[in-house]
Backbone as CSV, one residue per row, in Angstrom:
resi,resn,N_x,N_y,N_z,CA_x,CA_y,CA_z,C_x,C_y,C_z
1,UNK,-2.826,-18.452,-13.494,-1.995,-17.805,-14.257,-1.628,-16.742,-13.909
2,UNK,-0.090,-15.749,-13.286,0.219,-15.169,-13.901,1.581,-15.023,-15.295
3,UNK,1.039,-13.627,-15.551,2.299,-14.108,-16.702,2.620,-12.160,-16.607
4,UNK,3.922,-12.025,-16.002,4.973,-11.053,-16.470,5.579,-11.135,-17.668
5,UNK,5.435,-9.957,-18.348,6.311,-9.652,-18.543,7.249,-8.035,-18.948
6,UNK,8.539,-7.740,-18.812,9.383,-7.054,-17.711,10.782,-6.273,-19.844
7,UNK,9.933,-4.912,-19.926,11.453,-5.245,-20.641,12.384,-3.872,-19.844
8,UNK,13.903,-4.630,-20.267,14.690,-4.343,-19.748,16.059,-3.460,-20.518
9,UNK,15.737,-2.111,-21.069,16.444,-1.394,-22.195,17.813,-0.978,-21.795
10,UNK,19.045,-1.102,-22.640,20.149,-0.462,-22.204,21.055,0.062,-23.488
11,UNK,22.174,0.433,-22.903,22.546,1.275,-23.851,23.323,0.561,-24.810
12,UNK,23.304,0.101,-24.997,23.729,-1.405,-25.948,22.880,-2.650,-26.357
13,UNK,22.049,-2.742,-25.393,20.962,-4.065,-26.465,19.525,-3.600,-26.058
14,UNK,18.557,-4.986,-26.459,17.457,-4.034,-26.075,17.478,-5.817,-25.042
15,UNK,16.528,-5.977,-24.544,16.755,-7.170,-23.419,15.019,-7.577,-22.917
16,UNK,14.703,-9.150,-23.721,12.582,-9.111,-23.290,12.131,-10.123,-23.242
17,UNK,11.404,-10.126,-21.832,11.342,-11.296,-21.739,10.426,-11.960,-20.760
18,UNK,9.755,-12.695,-21.256,8.384,-12.933,-20.299,8.149,-13.962,-19.024
19,UNK,7.944,-13.761,-18.343,8.130,-15.231,-17.435,6.095,-14.922,-16.555
20,UNK,6.228,-16.674,-16.374,4.767,-17.214,-15.664,5.089,-18.116,-15.008
21,UNK,4.736,-16.944,-13.271,4.524,-17.076,-12.390,2.973,-18.361,-11.780
22,UNK,3.327,-19.808,-10.483,1.833,-19.786,-10.370,1.049,-20.270,-11.746
23,UNK,1.412,-21.147,-12.603,1.078,-21.500,-14.131,-0.169,-22.277,-13.265
24,UNK,0.363,-22.857,-11.962,-1.041,-24.321,-11.535,-1.591,-23.234,-9.792
25,UNK,-1.680,-21.812,-9.899,-2.689,-21.640,-9.300,-3.649,-20.057,-10.920
26,UNK,-4.703,-20.581,-9.877,-5.953,-18.998,-9.451,-4.437,-18.212,-9.593
27,UNK,-3.554,-17.356,-9.669,-3.047,-16.346,-10.061,-3.395,-15.071,-10.362
28,UNK,-3.300,-13.766,-9.047,-3.392,-12.741,-9.894,-2.548,-11.520,-9.315
29,UNK,-1.990,-11.588,-9.837,-1.184,-9.588,-9.298,-1.593,-8.199,-8.785
30,UNK,-0.695,-7.826,-8.843,-1.600,-6.590,-7.530,-0.808,-5.826,-7.215
31,UNK,0.484,-6.322,-7.546,1.744,-4.895,-7.610,2.899,-5.105,-7.971
32,UNK,3.722,-4.859,-8.125,4.156,-4.560,-9.387,5.675,-3.019,-9.413
33,UNK,6.813,-3.366,-7.733,7.929,-2.423,-7.790,9.010,-3.365,-7.968
34,UNK,9.715,-1.641,-8.002,11.867,-1.646,-8.640,12.607,-2.196,-7.343
35,UNK,12.665,-3.403,-7.632,14.381,-3.799,-6.818,14.584,-2.294,-6.022
36,UNK,15.514,-2.314,-4.476,16.652,-1.993,-4.919,17.728,-2.130,-5.457
37,UNK,17.852,-3.615,-5.937,18.532,-4.610,-5.630,18.644,-4.896,-7.933
38,UNK,17.610,-3.527,-8.552,17.190,-3.519,-10.046,16.634,-4.626,-9.896
39,UNK,16.458,-5.611,-9.185,14.977,-6.817,-9.475,14.355,-6.807,-9.104
40,UNK,13.160,-7.190,-9.397,11.647,-6.780,-9.290,10.778,-7.839,-7.674
41,UNK,9.665,-6.347,-7.320,8.697,-7.985,-5.537,7.507,-7.689,-7.073
42,UNK,6.801,-8.491,-6.932,5.434,-9.177,-7.166,4.480,-9.075,-5.644
43,UNK,3.374,-8.772,-6.378,2.665,-8.595,-4.364,0.992,-9.421,-5.870
44,UNK,0.357,-10.515,-5.105,-0.649,-10.228,-5.152,-1.207,-11.872,-4.718
45,UNK,-2.556,-12.356,-5.007,-3.110,-13.232,-4.354,-3.535,-14.784,-5.230
46,UNK,-3.398,-15.835,-5.024,-3.566,-17.043,-5.470,-4.121,-17.966,-4.493
47,UNK,-3.989,-19.231,-5.153,-5.837,-19.940,-4.914,-6.611,-20.250,-5.722
48,UNK,-7.664,-21.420,-6.021,-8.977,-20.825,-6.393,-9.707,-19.770,-6.265
49,UNK,-10.597,-19.384,-6.844,-11.411,-18.411,-6.416,-10.996,-17.228,-5.324
50,UNK,-10.125,-16.450,-5.694,-9.163,-15.450,-5.009,-9.417,-16.292,-3.151
51,UNK,-8.430,-16.943,-2.589,-9.178,-16.608,-1.353,-8.358,-16.067,-1.151
52,UNK,-8.101,-15.881,0.556,-7.567,-15.737,1.630,-5.964,-15.188,0.866
53,UNK,-5.200,-16.313,0.652,-3.657,-16.326,0.304,-2.965,-14.937,0.006
54,UNK,-2.757,-14.203,0.645,-0.743,-13.272,-0.456,-0.008,-14.021,-1.072
55,UNK,0.651,-13.950,-1.979,2.011,-14.112,-2.155,2.748,-12.785,-2.570
56,UNK,4.690,-13.134,-2.450,5.186,-12.205,-2.679,6.475,-12.508,-3.506
57,UNK,6.376,-12.403,-4.381,7.835,-12.794,-5.246,8.782,-11.990,-5.556
58,UNK,10.022,-12.272,-5.197,11.409,-11.387,-5.590,11.877,-11.843,-6.019
59,UNK,12.144,-11.073,-7.423,12.891,-11.401,-8.669,14.780,-10.818,-8.790
60,UNK,15.419,-11.784,-9.774,16.724,-10.219,-9.910,16.855,-9.518,-11.194
61,UNK,17.181,-9.206,-12.048,16.699,-8.228,-12.683,16.246,-8.916,-14.560
62,UNK,16.571,-10.072,-13.766,16.142,-10.730,-15.646,14.741,-11.718,-14.919
63,UNK,14.104,-12.078,-14.103,12.146,-12.430,-13.759,12.689,-13.120,-13.146
64,UNK,14.284,-14.449,-12.506,14.360,-15.349,-11.501,13.534,-14.589,-10.821
65,UNK,13.250,-16.378,-10.125,12.801,-15.943,-8.180,14.124,-16.081,-7.415
66,UNK,14.087,-15.061,-6.501,15.067,-14.622,-5.938,14.418,-16.018,-4.334
67,UNK,13.373,-15.336,-4.211,12.574,-15.710,-3.300,11.357,-15.846,-3.376
68,UNK,10.566,-16.437,-2.634,8.641,-16.407,-2.653,8.123,-16.538,-0.931
69,UNK,7.649,-15.856,-0.469,6.405,-16.739,0.194,4.562,-16.001,0.143
70,UNK,4.352,-17.157,0.352,3.379,-17.290,1.328,2.815,-16.661,2.345
71,UNK,1.487,-15.450,2.532,1.175,-15.981,4.487,-0.402,-15.287,4.264
72,UNK,-0.965,-15.119,5.104,-2.196,-15.153,5.515,-3.984,-17.030,6.181
73,UNK,-3.940,-16.990,5.122,-5.627,-18.010,5.558,-6.418,-18.200,5.822
74,UNK,-7.269,-18.734,5.352,-8.215,-19.097,4.556,-9.807,-18.111,5.066
75,UNK,-9.968,-17.941,6.680,-10.553,-17.500,6.767,-10.796,-16.305,7.496
76,UNK,-8.764,-15.171,6.806,-8.924,-13.595,7.026,-8.008,-13.301,5.573
77,UNK,-8.921,-12.572,5.600,-8.622,-11.940,4.661,-7.662,-10.682,5.510
78,UNK,-6.143,-10.768,4.081,-5.558,-9.975,4.064,-5.145,-9.221,2.993
79,UNK,-5.204,-7.802,2.367,-5.261,-7.076,1.407,-3.885,-6.739,1.279
80,UNK,-2.492,-6.009,0.507,-1.877,-5.614,-0.167,-2.317,-4.126,-0.894
81,UNK,-1.884,-3.442,-0.375,-2.401,-1.989,-0.942,-0.802,-1.433,-1.810
82,UNK,-0.242,-1.466,-1.228,0.960,-0.593,-1.616,2.589,-1.541,-0.728
83,UNK,3.662,-0.746,-1.409,5.243,-1.319,-0.703,6.452,-0.903,-1.570
84,UNK,6.849,-0.796,-0.750,8.934,-0.344,-1.128,9.098,-0.646,-0.417
85,UNK,11.170,-0.383,-0.893,11.849,-0.374,-0.125,12.465,0.673,0.216
86,UNK,13.083,0.385,1.272,14.311,1.724,2.583,15.412,1.131,1.417
87,UNK,16.115,2.237,2.430,17.987,1.934,1.920,18.505,0.751,2.505
88,UNK,17.998,0.034,3.294,18.353,-0.582,3.817,18.073,-2.331,2.665
89,UNK,17.300,-2.292,2.380,17.045,-3.017,1.645,15.250,-3.918,2.342
90,UNK,15.003,-3.433,3.126,13.687,-3.741,4.195,12.516,-3.440,3.301
91,UNK,11.178,-3.816,2.724,10.116,-4.190,2.630,9.124,-3.620,3.460
92,UNK,8.598,-2.572,2.695,7.596,-2.246,3.657,6.790,-2.464,2.594
93,UNK,5.091,-2.700,3.633,3.667,-3.250,2.810,2.216,-2.395,3.329
94,UNK,1.333,-2.204,2.886,1.148,-1.825,3.865,-1.252,-2.142,3.433
95,UNK,-1.857,-2.782,4.046,-3.434,-3.129,3.447,-3.839,-2.948,4.455
96,UNK,-4.968,-4.048,4.550,-5.743,-4.246,5.007,-6.072,-5.332,6.015
97,UNK,-6.648,-5.448,7.490,-7.196,-7.271,8.098,-7.926,-7.607,8.320
98,UNK,-8.801,-9.028,7.515,-9.818,-8.872,8.880,-9.802,-9.855,9.908
99,UNK,-8.170,-9.969,10.485,-7.809,-10.750,11.771,-9.275,-10.681,12.531
100,UNK,-9.296,-9.040,12.858,-9.576,-9.033,14.268,-11.366,-8.698,14.610
101,UNK,-11.757,-8.142,13.098,-13.223,-7.653,13.595,-13.369,-8.112,12.016
102,UNK,-15.311,-9.413,11.910,-14.789,-10.613,10.936,-16.139,-9.214,10.127
103,UNK,-16.648,-8.615,10.579,-17.362,-7.301,10.092,-16.446,-6.628,8.871
104,UNK,-15.699,-6.424,9.921,-14.589,-4.330,8.911,-13.328,-5.388,8.850
105,UNK,-12.617,-3.972,8.498,-11.167,-3.782,8.055,-9.923,-3.399,9.326
106,UNK,-9.537,-3.740,9.306,-7.911,-2.702,10.102,-7.274,-2.772,9.456
107,UNK,-5.984,-1.239,9.367,-5.260,-0.894,8.189,-4.495,-1.700,9.355
108,UNK,-2.948,-2.084,8.573,-1.977,-3.075,8.031,-1.140,-3.127,7.971
109,UNK,-0.299,-2.667,8.723,1.552,-2.512,8.035,2.277,-3.265,8.722
110,UNK,3.124,-3.884,7.222,4.041,-4.818,8.136,5.499,-3.976,7.266
111,UNK,6.432,-4.705,7.793,8.619,-4.563,7.299,8.495,-5.847,7.848
112,UNK,9.008,-6.521,6.107,10.149,-7.674,6.213,12.012,-7.553,5.572
113,UNK,12.905,-8.103,6.418,14.094,-8.436,5.559,14.205,-8.285,3.723
114,UNK,15.140,-8.761,4.327,15.416,-8.165,2.704,15.612,-9.255,1.894
115,UNK,15.638,-10.316,2.593,15.113,-11.993,2.430,13.912,-12.543,2.774
116,UNK,13.024,-11.647,2.723,11.000,-11.848,3.295,11.042,-11.928,4.141
117,UNK,11.317,-12.030,5.099,11.390,-12.520,6.786,10.665,-11.838,6.897
118,UNK,9.520,-11.045,8.016,8.914,-10.806,8.595,9.724,-9.599,10.050
119,UNK,9.844,-8.451,10.122,9.730,-8.045,10.977,9.436,-7.743,12.297
120,UNK,8.618,-7.389,12.155,7.568,-6.499,12.474,5.541,-6.759,11.593
121,UNK,4.741,-6.242,12.522,4.155,-5.759,11.946,2.783,-5.300,12.926
122,UNK,1.508,-4.149,12.359,1.886,-3.893,12.964,0.273,-3.452,12.439
123,UNK,-1.411,-2.785,13.424,-2.415,-2.705,13.265,-3.410,-2.092,13.970
124,UNK,-3.483,-1.679,13.281,-5.053,-0.331,14.066,-6.572,-0.938,14.225
125,UNK,-6.084,-1.277,15.160,-7.551,-2.150,15.732,-9.385,-0.812,15.993
126,UNK,-9.764,-0.805,14.305,-10.737,0.679,15.191,-11.802,-0.078,14.636
127,UNK,-13.110,0.854,14.741,-14.672,0.765,15.021,-14.646,0.632,13.061
128,UNK,-15.642,-0.273,12.877,-16.341,0.308,10.862,-14.732,-0.156,10.260
129,UNK,-14.689,-0.184,8.938,-13.817,-0.046,7.586,-12.505,0.364,7.363
130,UNK,-11.905,0.968,7.285,-10.239,1.545,7.743,-9.148,0.852,7.220
131,UNK,-8.527,1.569,6.508,-7.379,0.551,5.548,-6.241,1.207,5.314
132,UNK,-5.160,1.283,5.779,-4.005,1.734,4.561,-4.033,1.458,2.750
133,UNK,-3.753,2.547,2.099,-3.606,1.852,1.677,-2.367,2.952,0.038
134,UNK,-1.770,3.802,0.714,-0.641,4.009,0.744,1.068,4.367,1.832
135,UNK,2.376,4.605,1.148,2.944,4.912,2.153,4.193,5.827,1.778
136,UNK,5.106,5.973,2.233,6.364,5.867,2.088,7.434,6.432,2.068
137,UNK,8.678,6.103,2.119,10.007,5.075,2.657,10.829,6.439,3.169
138,UNK,10.967,7.103,3.948,11.882,8.083,4.830,13.767,7.645,5.102
139,UNK,14.226,9.233,5.125,15.217,9.317,4.281,16.120,7.572,5.827
140,UNK,15.764,7.885,7.073,15.821,7.310,8.292,15.387,6.810,8.171
141,UNK,15.641,5.907,6.422,14.775,4.037,6.738,13.128,3.546,7.680
142,UNK,12.897,4.378,8.196,11.689,4.612,8.271,10.369,4.826,7.190
143,UNK,8.764,4.608,8.157,8.057,4.908,6.758,6.886,5.580,7.320
144,UNK,6.246,6.235,5.921,4.631,7.189,6.684,3.603,6.467,6.210
145,UNK,2.025,6.144,6.578,1.354,5.499,5.892,0.199,6.682,6.090
146,UNK,-0.090,6.401,4.750,-1.631,6.759,5.323,-2.576,5.642,5.748
147,UNK,-3.325,6.533,6.135,-4.455,5.075,7.622,-5.735,6.400,6.325
148,UNK,-6.599,5.598,6.324,-8.155,6.052,5.438,-9.251,5.836,6.935
149,UNK,-10.294,6.185,7.177,-11.816,6.525,7.704,-10.781,5.402,9.733
150,UNK,-10.210,6.714,9.549,-10.437,6.235,11.247,-10.713,6.775,12.323
151,UNK,-11.937,7.053,12.329,-13.864,7.648,12.946,-14.703,7.229,12.437
152,UNK,-15.487,6.027,12.675,-16.073,4.867,12.676,-17.021,5.215,11.749
153,UNK,-17.583,6.947,12.065,-18.285,7.608,11.137,-18.550,8.117,9.993
154,UNK,-17.258,8.027,9.803,-16.628,8.416,8.753,-16.953,10.294,8.077
155,UNK,-16.900,11.271,9.064,-17.331,11.850,8.858,-15.864,12.922,8.162
156,UNK,-14.982,12.435,10.080,-13.861,12.929,10.560,-13.602,11.845,10.487
157,UNK,-11.338,12.512,10.653,-10.069,11.698,10.143,-10.563,10.691,9.362
158,UNK,-10.949,11.504,8.206,-10.868,10.561,7.317,-9.301,10.142,5.743
159,UNK,-8.567,10.951,6.149,-7.483,10.935,5.735,-5.969,11.820,7.376
160,UNK,-5.229,9.921,7.590,-4.440,10.602,8.316,-3.215,9.883,8.127
161,UNK,-1.830,10.256,9.547,-0.579,9.745,8.369,-0.411,9.252,9.659
162,UNK,0.769,8.332,9.700,0.900,7.837,10.804,3.122,7.096,10.741
163,UNK,4.029,7.990,11.498,5.075,7.082,10.851,5.610,6.296,12.353
164,UNK,6.713,5.391,11.753,6.648,4.213,12.350,8.285,4.030,11.692
165,UNK,9.654,4.182,13.339,10.800,4.175,12.648,10.928,2.166,11.624
166,UNK,12.058,2.480,11.942,12.489,0.703,11.437,12.649,0.256,12.268
167,UNK,12.468,0.022,14.220,12.182,-1.266,15.198,10.497,-0.689,14.777
168,UNK,9.609,-0.309,13.948,8.550,-0.347,14.185,8.023,0.491,15.037
169,UNK,8.547,1.515,16.021,7.727,1.858,16.683,7.560,2.804,16.258
170,UNK,5.774,4.002,16.540,5.211,4.752,16.284,5.334,5.566,16.895
171,UNK,6.024,7.375,15.804,6.176,8.575,16.419,5.377,8.910,16.585
172,UNK,4.826,9.229,15.238,3.818,10.396,16.054,1.883,9.752,14.332
173,UNK,1.412,10.242,14.930,0.179,9.972,14.280,-1.451,11.495,13.765
174,UNK,-1.481,11.610,12.666,-1.650,12.870,12.464,-2.915,12.618,11.670
175,UNK,-4.450,13.313,12.252,-5.375,13.687,10.923,-5.488,14.758,10.930
176,UNK,-5.786,15.000,9.050,-5.995,16.123,8.524,-7.614,16.005,8.605
177,UNK,-8.558,17.137,8.930,-9.814,17.619,9.262,-9.931,19.254,8.556
178,UNK,-10.085,19.563,7.020,-10.925,20.899,6.811,-11.387,21.361,7.443
179,UNK,-11.427,22.619,7.698,-12.229,23.518,8.194,-13.457,24.093,7.007
180,UNK,-12.960,23.521,6.074,-14.108,24.439,4.175,-14.801,23.166,4.344
181,UNK,-16.670,23.918,4.742,-18.171,23.925,4.992,-17.632,22.567,3.337
182,UNK,-17.695,23.216,2.418,-17.907,23.098,1.086,-17.784,21.040,0.518
183,UNK,-17.218,20.961,1.133,-15.643,19.890,1.292,-16.153,18.706,1.988
184,UNK,-16.338,17.362,1.424,-16.919,16.606,1.927,-16.228,15.671,1.089
185,UNK,-15.851,13.851,1.818,-15.577,13.146,1.422,-14.427,12.745,0.602
186,UNK,-13.339,13.197,1.090,-12.519,13.415,1.122,-11.462,12.060,0.831
187,UNK,-10.756,11.584,0.165,-10.327,10.643,-0.267,-8.848,10.636,-0.487
188,UNK,-7.848,9.999,0.272,-6.173,9.797,0.087,-5.473,8.242,-1.238
189,UNK,-5.404,8.871,-2.159,-4.208,7.872,-2.720,-3.341,7.437,-3.485
190,UNK,-2.074,9.138,-2.645,-0.886,9.186,-3.094,0.005,9.636,-2.005
191,UNK,1.262,8.806,-2.262,1.978,9.848,-0.640,2.913,9.581,-1.177
192,UNK,3.748,11.411,-1.235,5.391,11.473,-1.246,5.925,12.725,-0.267
193,UNK,6.965,12.551,-0.186,8.268,13.239,0.824,8.667,14.007,0.423
194,UNK,8.171,15.513,0.379,8.258,16.522,-0.207,9.658,16.522,0.020
195,UNK,10.737,18.142,-0.145,11.796,18.098,-1.440,12.465,19.009,0.460
196,UNK,10.855,19.197,1.149,11.223,19.897,2.450,11.772,18.998,3.739
197,UNK,11.463,17.538,3.328,11.146,16.781,4.175,9.541,16.211,4.771
198,UNK,8.790,17.666,4.802,7.317,17.220,4.819,6.714,15.970,3.863
199,UNK,5.082,15.707,3.852,4.775,15.302,3.035,3.683,15.787,1.981
200,UNK,3.335,14.897,0.716,2.275,15.557,0.125,1.435,14.270,0.054
201,UNK,-0.506,14.914,0.110,-1.093,13.291,0.016,-2.645,14.042,-0.892
202,UNK,-2.242,13.275,-1.694,-3.357,13.381,-3.166,-3.877,12.200,-3.357
203,UNK,-5.710,13.344,-3.501,-6.496,12.230,-3.863,-7.827,12.856,-3.872
204,UNK,-8.785,12.765,-4.361,-10.018,13.616,-4.060,-10.972,13.235,-3.428
205,UNK,-12.635,14.662,-4.033,-12.873,14.739,-2.546,-14.093,15.487,-2.962
206,UNK,-15.194,15.585,-2.287,-16.237,16.382,-2.709,-16.464,18.019,-2.794
207,UNK,-16.823,18.263,-3.782,-16.634,19.456,-3.652,-17.912,20.576,-3.604
208,UNK,-18.762,21.363,-2.889,-19.749,21.382,-4.166,-19.844,23.140,-4.501
209,UNK,-20.861,22.946,-5.192,-20.835,24.634,-5.925,-21.223,25.850,-5.259
210,UNK,-20.535,27.076,-5.632,-21.336,27.560,-4.982,-22.277,28.409,-5.408
211,UNK,-22.775,27.814,-6.312,-23.523,28.761,-7.645,-24.486,27.523,-7.471
212,UNK,-26.032,28.239,-7.991,-27.069,27.920,-7.779,-27.298,26.604,-8.910
213,UNK,-27.700,24.932,-8.995,-27.491,24.564,-7.882,-27.287,23.932,-6.989
214,UNK,-25.670,24.186,-6.890,-25.394,24.608,-5.675,-24.735,22.279,-6.062
215,UNK,-24.226,21.681,-7.253,-23.766,20.844,-7.162,-22.779,20.357,-6.692
216,UNK,-23.082,18.648,-6.344,-21.427,18.182,-6.070,-20.446,17.580,-6.813
217,UNK,-19.455,18.503,-7.117,-18.764,17.531,-8.375,-16.863,16.999,-7.248
218,UNK,-16.694,16.259,-7.942,-15.493,15.077,-7.357,-14.096,16.231,-8.077
219,UNK,-13.666,17.100,-7.116,-11.818,17.382,-7.138,-10.773,17.015,-7.422
220,UNK,-10.036,17.137,-8.411,-8.730,16.578,-7.185,-8.062,17.980,-5.344
221,UNK,-7.681,16.331,-4.515,-7.573,17.563,-3.730,-6.101,17.116,-3.099
222,UNK,-5.810,18.034,-2.139,-4.077,17.300,-1.144,-3.849,18.319,-0.573
223,UNK,-3.104,17.855,-0.441,-2.307,18.296,2.008,-1.462,18.265,1.659
């Protein structure tokens, strides 16, 4: 059972409400996003023992369900890591899927229209465990996504970006490898578009102290 408690505050009044979704299911909420129409988009998993079904619930500003979608199957793990709306009301989702590889995962990028109907889906089928965990929508209604661990050695191409237009065409893909030999195990967690049109990636890395005994420390990491 998933219980959502949201509070909307206006200048004239204060409105609090509680909604329960999937009371009959073993439901887990993973992501919550404010919609273009001031409603809410919820993403999570449902089914007994946390099976591989994902759900999306789109509500209005009062938490009333406008539509609901479920996708996945018992044998294939699909996991949603991040989501956002573009300026047309379309929904972008990123995460990973085990559909093409039984022993690992591949990055998944999906676009839905404002009614929750799938427009396109892209998967990077690579060796090893790789995934997408962050995105930012661009002014042209496209999307830029973070790709993680795109080299099976996990030593290079640990952080990459890919740009897709609104039709699902990949316009470019870049991986970022530092020349600093004291830096290892870079991980990206957030992606933001900068005012100059570029992108800011934030995360963590392991960094070697130059002083004896040369210990390794987790440090904030920005690209």
